[in-house]
A tleap script that builds the chain and sets N, CA, C and O, in Angstrom:
source leaprc.protein.ff14SB
mol = sequence {
  NMET ALA VAL PRO LEU THR VAL ARG GLN THR
  GLN ILE ASP ALA LEU SER ASP MET ARG ARG
  GLN ALA PHE GLU GLY ARG MET VAL ASP HIE
  LEU ASN ARG PHE PHE THR ARG ARG ALA ASP
  ARG ILE GLY GLU ALA GLY LEU ARG GLU LEU
  ILE ARG GLY GLY ILE VAL ARG ALA GLY LYS
  TYR GLY PHE ARG THR GLU GLN GLU VAL CYS
  ARG PHE ILE GLY LEU MET LEU VAL PHE GLY
  GLU ARG PHE ASP GLU ASP THR ALA TRP ALA
  ALA GLU ILE LEU LEU ASN PRO ALA ILE GLU
  ASP ARG PRO LYS GLN LEU MET VAL ALA ALA
  LYS ALA ARG ALA CLYS
}
set mol.1.N position { -50.654 8.971 -8.918 }
set mol.1.CA position { -49.407 8.275 -8.669 }
set mol.1.C position { -48.368 8.716 -9.703 }
set mol.1.O position { -48.649 8.760 -10.901 }
set mol.2.N position { -47.179 9.039 -9.230 }
set mol.2.CA position { -46.110 9.492 -10.110 }
set mol.2.C position { -45.457 8.304 -10.803 }
set mol.2.O position { -45.215 7.260 -10.197 }
set mol.3.N position { -45.186 8.489 -12.058 }
set mol.3.CA position { -44.509 7.458 -12.831 }
set mol.3.C position { -43.004 7.684 -12.691 }
set mol.3.O position { -42.528 8.801 -12.895 }
set mol.4.N position { -42.246 6.633 -12.343 }
set mol.4.CA position { -40.804 6.832 -12.197 }
set mol.4.C position { -40.158 7.213 -13.535 }
set mol.4.O position { -40.517 6.691 -14.591 }
set mol.5.N position { -39.231 8.105 -13.458 }
set mol.5.CA position { -38.523 8.570 -14.641 }
set mol.5.C position { -37.263 7.735 -14.825 }
set mol.5.O position { -36.478 7.558 -13.893 }
set mol.6.N position { -37.085 7.235 -16.014 }
set mol.6.CA position { -35.889 6.451 -16.312 }
set mol.6.C position { -34.978 7.281 -17.198 }
set mol.6.O position { -35.370 7.714 -18.282 }
set mol.7.N position { -33.770 7.496 -16.730 }
set mol.7.CA position { -32.780 8.220 -17.505 }
set mol.7.C position { -31.722 7.206 -17.926 }
set mol.7.O position { -31.063 6.583 -17.094 }
set mol.8.N position { -31.581 7.063 -19.210 }
set mol.8.CA position { -30.615 6.096 -19.727 }
set mol.8.C position { -29.207 6.681 -19.720 }
set mol.8.O position { -29.021 7.897 -19.756 }
set mol.9.N position { -28.229 5.796 -19.672 }
set mol.9.CA position { -26.835 6.218 -19.661 }
set mol.9.C position { -26.503 7.044 -20.900 }
set mol.9.O position { -25.724 7.993 -20.816 }
set mol.10.N position { -27.082 6.697 -22.047 }
set mol.10.CA position { -26.808 7.467 -23.266 }
set mol.10.C position { -27.296 8.904 -23.126 }
set mol.10.O position { -26.680 9.828 -23.658 }
set mol.11.N position { -28.400 9.090 -22.412 }
set mol.11.CA position { -28.904 10.443 -22.184 }
set mol.11.C position { -27.975 11.220 -21.249 }
set mol.11.O position { -27.703 12.401 -21.463 }
set mol.12.N position { -27.502 10.548 -20.228 }
set mol.12.CA position { -26.568 11.182 -19.297 }
set mol.12.C position { -25.288 11.547 -20.037 }
set mol.12.O position { -24.754 12.643 -19.862 }
set mol.13.N position { -24.797 10.628 -20.863 }
set mol.13.CA position { -23.581 10.884 -21.635 }
set mol.13.C position { -23.765 12.060 -22.587 }
set mol.13.O position { -22.859 12.878 -22.746 }
set mol.14.N position { -24.931 12.148 -23.218 }
set mol.14.CA position { -25.210 13.242 -24.158 }
set mol.14.C position { -25.210 14.583 -23.429 }
set mol.14.O position { -24.671 15.565 -23.940 }
set mol.15.N position { -25.803 14.631 -22.250 }
set mol.15.CA position { -25.820 15.873 -21.464 }
set mol.15.C position { -24.400 16.249 -21.035 }
set mol.15.O position { -24.020 17.418 -21.085 }
set mol.16.N position { -23.637 15.270 -20.623 }
set mol.16.CA position { -22.262 15.518 -20.218 }
set mol.16.C position { -21.438 16.031 -21.395 }
set mol.16.O position { -20.634 16.950 -21.238 }
set mol.17.N position { -21.636 15.443 -22.567 }
set mol.17.CA position { -20.914 15.868 -23.764 }
set mol.17.C position { -21.294 17.300 -24.154 }
set mol.17.O position { -20.439 18.084 -24.564 }
set mol.18.N position { -22.564 17.630 -24.026 }
set mol.18.CA position { -23.022 18.993 -24.337 }
set mol.18.C position { -22.374 19.994 -23.383 }
set mol.18.O position { -21.958 21.078 -23.794 }
set mol.19.N position { -22.294 19.625 -22.118 }
set mol.19.CA position { -21.686 20.505 -21.115 }
set mol.19.C position { -20.200 20.693 -21.415 }
set mol.19.O position { -19.688 21.808 -21.314 }
set mol.20.N position { -19.506 19.623 -21.780 }
set mol.20.CA position { -18.089 19.698 -22.108 }
set mol.20.C position { -17.868 20.576 -23.333 }
set mol.20.O position { -16.941 21.385 -23.359 }
set mol.21.N position { -18.715 20.420 -24.346 }
set mol.21.CA position { -18.585 21.225 -25.559 }
set mol.21.C position { -18.818 22.702 -25.277 }
set mol.21.O position { -18.136 23.563 -25.832 }
set mol.22.N position { -19.782 22.989 -24.415 }
set mol.22.CA position { -20.050 24.388 -24.053 }
set mol.22.C position { -18.845 24.982 -23.316 }
set mol.22.O position { -18.445 26.115 -23.585 }
set mol.23.N position { -18.274 24.215 -22.388 }
set mol.23.CA position { -17.086 24.679 -21.663 }
set mol.23.C position { -15.935 24.894 -22.636 }
set mol.23.O position { -15.222 25.894 -22.548 }
set mol.24.N position { -15.755 23.970 -23.549 }
set mol.24.CA position { -14.684 24.077 -24.538 }
set mol.24.C position { -14.827 25.363 -25.355 }
set mol.24.O position { -13.838 26.053 -25.605 }
set mol.25.N position { -16.040 25.682 -25.767 }
set mol.25.CA position { -16.287 26.916 -26.516 }
set mol.25.C position { -15.966 28.162 -25.707 }
set mol.25.O position { -15.378 29.115 -26.219 }
set mol.26.N position { -16.361 28.144 -24.428 }
set mol.26.CA position { -16.053 29.291 -23.555 }
set mol.26.C position { -14.550 29.419 -23.350 }
set mol.26.O position { -14.013 30.525 -23.287 }
set mol.27.N position { -13.882 28.283 -23.247 }
set mol.27.CA position { -12.424 28.318 -23.062 }
set mol.27.C position { -11.718 28.854 -24.305 }
set mol.27.O position { -10.761 29.619 -24.185 }
set mol.28.N position { -12.169 28.471 -25.481 }
set mol.28.CA position { -11.577 29.005 -26.717 }
set mol.28.C position { -11.699 30.519 -26.712 }
set mol.28.O position { -10.731 31.222 -27.003 }
set mol.29.N position { -12.878 31.025 -26.385 }
set mol.29.CA position { -13.082 32.478 -26.320 }
set mol.29.C position { -12.166 33.116 -25.280 }
set mol.29.O position { -11.544 34.146 -25.543 }
set mol.30.N position { -12.083 32.508 -24.108 }
set mol.30.CA position { -11.255 33.031 -23.017 }
set mol.30.C position { -9.782 33.077 -23.430 }
set mol.30.O position { -9.113 34.093 -23.238 }
set mol.31.N position { -9.284 31.988 -23.989 }
set mol.31.CA position { -7.870 31.938 -24.371 }
set mol.31.C position { -7.566 32.930 -25.491 }
set mol.31.O position { -6.507 33.558 -25.499 }
set mol.32.N position { -8.488 33.068 -26.429 }
set mol.32.CA position { -8.299 34.051 -27.502 }
set mol.32.C position { -8.282 35.478 -26.953 }
set mol.32.O position { -7.574 36.339 -27.475 }
set mol.33.N position { -9.046 35.720 -25.921 }
set mol.33.CA position { -9.139 37.066 -25.347 }
set mol.33.C position { -7.934 37.403 -24.473 }
set mol.33.O position { -7.380 38.498 -24.573 }
set mol.34.N position { -7.525 36.461 -23.614 }
set mol.34.CA position { -6.490 36.770 -22.626 }
set mol.34.C position { -5.096 36.283 -22.997 }
set mol.34.O position { -4.111 36.719 -22.399 }
set mol.35.N position { -4.999 35.404 -23.955 }
set mol.35.CA position { -3.701 34.884 -24.407 }
set mol.35.C position { -3.646 34.982 -25.930 }
set mol.35.O position { -3.332 34.008 -26.614 }
set mol.36.N position { -3.948 36.145 -26.440 }
set mol.36.CA position { -4.167 36.354 -27.869 }
set mol.36.C position { -3.034 35.845 -28.748 }
set mol.36.O position { -3.271 35.072 -29.676 }
set mol.37.N position { -1.821 36.266 -28.469 }
set mol.37.CA position { -0.698 35.858 -29.342 }
set mol.37.C position { -0.466 34.358 -29.315 }
set mol.37.O position { -0.275 33.732 -30.358 }
set mol.38.N position { -0.482 33.793 -28.138 }
set mol.38.CA position { -0.278 32.338 -28.027 }
set mol.38.C position { -1.419 31.588 -28.690 }
set mol.38.O position { -1.193 30.596 -29.383 }
set mol.39.N position { -2.642 32.054 -28.482 }
set mol.39.CA position { -3.810 31.401 -29.075 }
set mol.39.C position { -3.767 31.495 -30.597 }
set mol.39.O position { -4.096 30.533 -31.291 }
set mol.40.N position { -3.366 32.642 -31.110 }
set mol.40.CA position { -3.259 32.809 -32.563 }
set mol.40.C position { -2.249 31.837 -33.161 }
set mol.40.O position { -2.483 31.262 -34.224 }
set mol.41.N position { -1.122 31.659 -32.470 }
set mol.41.CA position { -0.087 30.737 -32.962 }
set mol.41.C position { -0.592 29.301 -33.025 }
set mol.41.O position { -0.273 28.565 -33.959 }
set mol.42.N position { -1.374 28.908 -32.037 }
set mol.42.CA position { -1.858 27.526 -31.958 }
set mol.42.C position { -3.033 27.292 -32.909 }
set mol.42.O position { -3.156 26.217 -33.496 }
set mol.43.N position { -3.895 28.300 -33.059 }
set mol.43.CA position { -5.088 28.152 -33.893 }
set mol.43.C position { -6.207 27.463 -33.126 }
set mol.43.O position { -5.979 26.866 -32.074 }
set mol.44.N position { -7.415 27.552 -33.664 }
set mol.44.CA position { -8.584 27.029 -32.945 }
set mol.44.C position { -8.514 25.524 -32.738 }
set mol.44.O position { -8.810 25.045 -31.644 }
set mol.45.N position { -8.133 24.773 -33.752 }
set mol.45.CA position { -8.062 23.316 -33.599 }
set mol.45.C position { -7.046 22.941 -32.517 }
set mol.45.O position { -7.293 22.045 -31.709 }
set mol.46.N position { -5.911 23.626 -32.508 }
set mol.46.CA position { -4.901 23.373 -31.487 }
set mol.46.C position { -5.381 23.745 -30.095 }
set mol.46.O position { -5.098 23.045 -29.123 }
set mol.47.N position { -6.114 24.858 -30.002 }
set mol.47.CA position { -6.673 25.262 -28.710 }
set mol.47.C position { -7.643 24.214 -28.191 }
set mol.47.O position { -7.611 23.848 -27.016 }
set mol.48.N position { -8.500 23.739 -29.072 }
set mol.48.CA position { -9.476 22.723 -28.653 }
set mol.48.C position { -8.783 21.446 -28.181 }
set mol.48.O position { -9.217 20.816 -27.216 }
set mol.49.N position { -7.725 21.078 -28.853 }
set mol.49.CA position { -6.957 19.895 -28.431 }
set mol.49.C position { -6.314 20.152 -27.068 }
set mol.49.O position { -6.344 19.288 -26.192 }
set mol.50.N position { -5.737 21.335 -26.891 }
set mol.50.CA position { -5.143 21.714 -25.620 }
set mol.50.C position { -6.180 21.684 -24.504 }
set mol.50.O position { -5.906 21.186 -23.412 }
set mol.51.N position { -7.356 22.208 -24.770 }
set mol.51.CA position { -8.426 22.262 -23.775 }
set mol.51.C position { -8.858 20.853 -23.382 }
set mol.51.O position { -8.995 20.555 -22.195 }
set mol.52.N position { -9.069 19.993 -24.359 }
set mol.52.CA position { -9.487 18.611 -24.055 }
set mol.52.C position { -8.431 17.910 -23.196 }
set mol.52.O position { -8.756 17.243 -22.213 }
set mol.53.N position { -7.177 18.072 -23.580 }
set mol.53.CA position { -6.106 17.477 -22.780 }
set mol.53.C position { -6.016 18.091 -21.403 }
set mol.53.O position { -5.754 17.400 -20.419 }
set mol.54.N position { -6.234 19.397 -21.335 }
set mol.54.CA position { -6.180 20.101 -20.056 }
set mol.54.C position { -7.263 19.657 -19.093 }
set mol.54.O position { -7.029 19.568 -17.887 }
set mol.55.N position { -8.438 19.379 -19.615 }
set mol.55.CA position { -9.533 18.895 -18.768 }
set mol.55.C position { -9.113 17.582 -18.114 }
set mol.55.O position { -9.314 17.379 -16.916 }
set mol.56.N position { -8.532 16.702 -18.908 }
set mol.56.CA position { -8.090 15.399 -18.387 }
set mol.56.C position { -6.953 15.570 -17.384 }
set mol.56.O position { -6.981 14.985 -16.301 }
set mol.57.N position { -5.958 16.369 -17.743 }
set mol.57.CA position { -4.788 16.565 -16.875 }
set mol.57.C position { -5.202 17.224 -15.557 }
set mol.57.O position { -4.755 16.802 -14.490 }
set mol.58.N position { -6.043 18.245 -15.618 }
set mol.58.CA position { -6.490 18.924 -14.401 }
set mol.58.C position { -7.300 17.972 -13.523 }
set mol.58.O position { -7.172 17.987 -12.298 }
set mol.59.N position { -8.121 17.155 -14.146 }
set mol.59.CA position { -8.920 16.188 -13.398 }
set mol.59.C position { -8.067 15.181 -12.653 }
set mol.59.O position { -8.447 14.703 -11.584 }
set mol.60.N position { -6.920 14.862 -13.214 }
set mol.60.CA position { -5.998 13.915 -12.589 }
set mol.60.C position { -5.529 14.426 -11.219 }
set mol.60.O position { -5.195 13.637 -10.335 }
set mol.61.N position { -5.510 15.744 -11.056 }
set mol.61.CA position { -5.065 16.355 -9.794 }
set mol.61.C position { -6.230 16.799 -8.915 }
set mol.61.O position { -6.027 17.463 -7.899 }
set mol.62.N position { -7.429 16.438 -9.299 }
set mol.62.CA position { -8.592 16.759 -8.483 }
set mol.62.C position { -9.201 18.116 -8.753 }
set mol.62.O position { -10.046 18.568 -7.980 }
set mol.63.N position { -8.799 18.785 -9.829 }
set mol.63.CA position { -9.415 20.068 -10.181 }
set mol.63.C position { -10.789 19.759 -10.755 }
set mol.63.O position { -10.902 19.005 -11.722 }
set mol.64.N position { -11.823 20.328 -10.175 }
set mol.64.CA position { -13.183 19.972 -10.584 }
set mol.64.C position { -14.001 21.148 -11.118 }
set mol.64.O position { -14.790 20.979 -12.047 }
set mol.65.N position { -13.821 22.322 -10.547 }
set mol.65.CA position { -14.659 23.442 -10.973 }
set mol.65.C position { -14.155 23.988 -12.309 }
set mol.65.O position { -12.993 23.806 -12.672 }
set mol.66.N position { -15.035 24.646 -13.017 }
set mol.66.CA position { -14.640 25.251 -14.295 }
set mol.66.C position { -13.519 26.263 -14.087 }
set mol.66.O position { -12.603 26.349 -14.904 }
set mol.67.N position { -13.584 27.022 -13.012 }
set mol.67.CA position { -12.551 28.027 -12.741 }
set mol.67.C position { -11.192 27.358 -12.534 }
set mol.67.O position { -10.187 27.821 -13.074 }
set mol.68.N position { -11.153 26.280 -11.762 }
set mol.68.CA position { -9.888 25.576 -11.527 }
set mol.68.C position { -9.323 25.015 -12.834 }
set mol.68.O position { -8.130 25.145 -13.109 }
set mol.69.N position { -10.181 24.397 -13.628 }
set mol.69.CA position { -9.738 23.810 -14.896 }
set mol.69.C position { -9.298 24.906 -15.862 }
set mol.69.O position { -8.304 24.749 -16.571 }
set mol.70.N position { -10.028 26.004 -15.891 }
set mol.70.CA position { -9.687 27.140 -16.750 }
set mol.70.C position { -8.289 27.657 -16.409 }
set mol.70.O position { -7.480 27.890 -17.306 }
set mol.71.N position { -8.009 27.833 -15.149 }
set mol.71.CA position { -6.690 28.321 -14.738 }
set mol.71.C position { -5.596 27.320 -15.092 }
set mol.71.O position { -4.518 27.704 -15.544 }
set mol.72.N position { -5.874 26.051 -14.887 }
set mol.72.CA position { -4.900 25.013 -15.218 }
set mol.72.C position { -4.565 25.061 -16.710 }
set mol.72.O position { -3.398 24.972 -17.092 }
set mol.73.N position { -5.578 25.202 -17.537 }
set mol.73.CA position { -5.365 25.273 -18.986 }
set mol.73.C position { -4.586 26.532 -19.353 }
set mol.73.O position { -3.721 26.491 -20.228 }
set mol.74.N position { -4.880 27.631 -18.705 }
set mol.74.CA position { -4.107 28.851 -18.930 }
set mol.74.C position { -2.635 28.652 -18.606 }
set mol.74.O position { -1.764 29.144 -19.323 }
set mol.75.N position { -2.358 27.927 -17.524 }
set mol.75.CA position { -0.973 27.635 -17.168 }
set mol.75.C position { -0.313 26.730 -18.201 }
set mol.75.O position { 0.880 26.859 -18.476 }
set mol.76.N position { -1.084 25.822 -18.768 }
set mol.76.CA position { -0.552 24.971 -19.838 }
set mol.76.C position { -0.114 25.829 -21.017 }
set mol.76.O position { 0.917 25.570 -21.639 }
set mol.77.N position { -0.897 26.838 -21.311 }
set mol.77.CA position { -0.581 27.715 -22.437 }
set mol.77.C position { 0.672 28.553 -22.158 }
set mol.77.O position { 1.473 28.799 -23.059 }
set mol.78.N position { 0.830 28.980 -20.930 }
set mol.78.CA position { 1.964 29.832 -20.562 }
set mol.78.C position { 3.249 29.026 -20.341 }
set mol.78.O position { 4.311 29.399 -20.839 }
set mol.79.N position { 3.148 27.929 -19.599 }
set mol.79.CA position { 4.342 27.189 -19.191 }
set mol.79.C position { 4.586 25.907 -19.991 }
set mol.79.O position { 5.602 25.241 -19.793 }
set mol.80.N position { 3.675 25.562 -20.880 }
set mol.80.CA position { 3.829 24.353 -21.681 }
set mol.80.C position { 2.783 23.310 -21.325 }
set mol.80.O position { 2.348 23.211 -20.177 }
set mol.81.N position { 2.391 22.539 -22.320 }
set mol.81.CA position { 1.319 21.555 -22.129 }
set mol.81.C position { 1.577 20.588 -20.989 }
set mol.81.O position { 0.634 20.136 -20.340 }
set mol.82.N position { 2.810 20.269 -20.737 }
set mol.82.CA position { 3.155 19.290 -19.707 }
set mol.82.C position { 3.833 19.959 -18.506 }
set mol.82.O position { 4.661 19.350 -17.830 }
set mol.83.N position { 3.471 21.213 -18.255 }
set mol.83.CA position { 4.107 21.952 -17.164 }
set mol.83.C position { 3.952 21.216 -15.839 }
set mol.83.O position { 4.823 21.301 -14.973 }
set mol.84.N position { 2.858 20.503 -15.682 }
set mol.84.CA position { 2.588 19.796 -14.438 }
set mol.84.C position { 3.586 18.674 -14.185 }
set mol.84.O position { 3.800 18.283 -13.038 }
set mol.85.N position { 4.193 18.158 -15.234 }
set mol.85.CA position { 5.190 17.101 -15.098 }
set mol.85.C position { 6.602 17.615 -15.347 }
set mol.85.O position { 7.566 17.086 -14.794 }
set mol.86.N position { 6.725 18.648 -16.180 }
set mol.86.CA position { 8.044 19.121 -16.605 }
set mol.86.C position { 8.664 20.182 -15.708 }
set mol.86.O position { 9.866 20.430 -15.800 }
set mol.87.N position { 7.888 20.805 -14.855 }
set mol.87.CA position { 8.435 21.823 -13.970 }
set mol.87.C position { 8.359 21.332 -12.524 }
set mol.87.O position { 7.297 20.929 -12.048 }
set mol.88.N position { 9.485 21.371 -11.843 }
set mol.88.CA position { 9.558 20.851 -10.477 }
set mol.88.C position { 8.602 21.585 -9.537 }
set mol.88.O position { 7.958 20.965 -8.691 }
set mol.89.N position { 8.513 22.905 -9.687 }
set mol.89.CA position { 7.663 23.677 -8.779 }
set mol.89.C position { 6.192 23.265 -8.891 }
set mol.89.O position { 5.491 23.191 -7.882 }
set mol.90.N position { 5.725 22.999 -10.107 }
set mol.90.CA position { 4.326 22.602 -10.284 }
set mol.90.C position { 4.097 21.184 -9.775 }
set mol.90.O position { 3.125 20.922 -9.067 }
set mol.91.N position { 4.992 20.275 -10.138 }
set mol.91.CA position { 4.854 18.889 -9.693 }
set mol.91.C position { 4.877 18.805 -8.166 }
set mol.91.O position { 4.131 18.032 -7.566 }
set mol.92.N position { 5.732 19.600 -7.556 }
set mol.92.CA position { 5.832 19.604 -6.088 }
set mol.92.C position { 4.491 19.974 -5.444 }
set mol.92.O position { 4.100 19.385 -4.437 }
set mol.93.N position { 3.811 20.922 -6.012 }
set mol.93.CA position { 2.503 21.342 -5.484 }
set mol.93.C position { 1.432 20.309 -5.815 }
set mol.93.O position { 0.670 19.895 -4.941 }
set mol.94.N position { 1.377 19.902 -7.053 }
set mol.94.CA position { 0.301 19.028 -7.517 }
set mol.94.C position { 0.348 17.623 -6.918 }
set mol.94.O position { -0.690 16.980 -6.764 }
set mol.95.N position { 1.527 17.155 -6.585 }
set mol.95.CA position { 1.665 15.791 -6.078 }
set mol.95.C position { 1.734 15.720 -4.548 }
set mol.95.O position { 1.904 14.640 -3.981 }
set mol.96.N position { 1.603 16.855 -3.893 }
set mol.96.CA position { 1.699 16.893 -2.438 }
set mol.96.C position { 0.295 16.854 -1.826 }
set mol.96.O position { -0.419 17.856 -1.853 }
set mol.97.N position { -0.104 15.700 -1.272 }
set mol.97.CA position { -1.452 15.593 -0.699 }
set mol.97.C position { -1.644 16.437 0.556 }
set mol.97.O position { -2.778 16.652 0.985 }
set mol.98.N position { -0.564 16.915 1.146 }
set mol.98.CA position { -0.681 17.746 2.344 }
set mol.98.C position { -1.145 19.168 2.016 }
set mol.98.O position { -1.617 19.884 2.898 }
set mol.99.N position { -1.012 19.577 0.756 }
set mol.99.CA position { -1.466 20.915 0.358 }
set mol.99.C position { -2.966 20.849 0.124 }
set mol.99.O position { -3.440 20.119 -0.746 }
set mol.100.N position { -3.705 21.619 0.908 }
set mol.100.CA position { -5.166 21.551 0.840 }
set mol.100.C position { -5.752 22.218 -0.395 }
set mol.100.O position { -6.618 21.633 -1.046 }
set mol.101.N position { -5.317 23.400 -0.732 }
set mol.101.CA position { -5.877 24.128 -1.873 }
set mol.101.C position { -4.832 24.192 -2.984 }
set mol.101.O position { -4.231 25.237 -3.231 }
set mol.102.N position { -4.629 23.060 -3.645 }
set mol.102.CA position { -3.601 22.985 -4.681 }
set mol.102.C position { -3.844 23.949 -5.833 }
set mol.102.O position { -2.886 24.550 -6.318 }
set mol.103.N position { -5.096 24.128 -6.300 }
set mol.103.CA position { -5.301 25.104 -7.375 }
set mol.103.C position { -4.815 26.508 -6.997 }
set mol.103.O position { -4.172 27.185 -7.799 }
set mol.104.N position { -5.124 26.931 -5.787 }
set mol.104.CA position { -4.715 28.267 -5.339 }
set mol.104.C position { -3.194 28.349 -5.211 }
set mol.104.O position { -2.586 29.315 -5.670 }
set mol.105.N position { -2.592 27.363 -4.601 }
set mol.105.CA position { -1.136 27.368 -4.418 }
set mol.105.C position { -0.408 27.317 -5.758 }
set mol.105.O position { 0.652 27.923 -5.918 }
set mol.106.N position { -0.975 26.596 -6.713 }
set mol.106.CA position { -0.390 26.524 -8.041 }
set mol.106.C position { -0.390 27.902 -8.709 }
set mol.106.O position { 0.594 28.286 -9.341 }
set mol.107.N position { -1.476 28.632 -8.571 }
set mol.107.CA position { -1.560 29.969 -9.161 }
set mol.107.C position { -0.584 30.932 -8.485 }
set mol.107.O position { 0.041 31.751 -9.159 }
set mol.108.N position { -0.451 30.843 -7.175 }
set mol.108.CA position { 0.490 31.703 -6.443 }
set mol.108.C position { 1.909 31.442 -6.953 }
set mol.108.O position { 2.657 32.380 -7.229 }
set mol.109.N position { 2.271 30.174 -7.076 }
set mol.109.CA position { 3.616 29.818 -7.539 }
set mol.109.C position { 3.821 30.256 -8.997 }
set mol.109.O position { 4.898 30.733 -9.356 }
set mol.110.N position { 2.808 30.098 -9.818 }
set mol.110.CA position { 2.918 30.473 -11.237 }
set mol.110.C position { 3.092 31.982 -11.381 }
set mol.110.O position { 3.903 32.441 -12.185 }
set mol.111.N position { 2.341 32.743 -10.612 }
set mol.111.CA position { 2.462 34.205 -10.689 }
set mol.111.C position { 3.856 34.656 -10.261 }
set mol.111.O position { 4.399 35.606 -10.825 }
set mol.112.N position { 4.433 33.992 -9.278 }
set mol.112.CA position { 5.780 34.352 -8.835 }
set mol.112.C position { 6.803 34.081 -9.938 }
set mol.112.O position { 7.793 34.804 -10.057 }
set mol.113.N position { 6.572 33.058 -10.734 }
set mol.113.CA position { 7.501 32.716 -11.803 }
set mol.113.C position { 7.266 33.514 -13.079 }
set mol.113.O position { 8.164 33.615 -13.915 }
set mol.114.N position { 6.106 34.066 -13.240 }
set mol.114.CA position { 5.765 34.817 -14.451 }
set mol.114.C position { 6.307 36.249 -14.389 }
set mol.114.O position { 6.306 36.947 -15.403 }
set mol.115.N position { 6.758 36.687 -13.243 }
set mol.115.CA position { 7.248 38.075 -13.097 }
set mol.115.C position { 8.600 38.248 -13.708 }
set mol.115.O position { 9.156 39.346 -13.675 }
savepdb mol mol.pdb
quit
């Protein structure tokens, strides 16, 4: 007979925290590699703060995958931490429930503005 396994909330929280920390580390590396000058100006502590805030901000719009959150954070670095609220083009996409693939549409709009 199998004994039921009990997983406590603290264990779940610890695993979630470990996963978040691992993602944060990968993001620091990614931002340093692809946004070198901006990342250097902010420094590692600033990048980590940006990443933590970006995870929350991206989640507010339903971004769930690491790739979606990574891109959102990259846009924060390029267009400003509050680009989602401060730029009309981003807010228009992010707040429109009729747009099915908001992460993709956001990147298309951002690339058009970065040229």
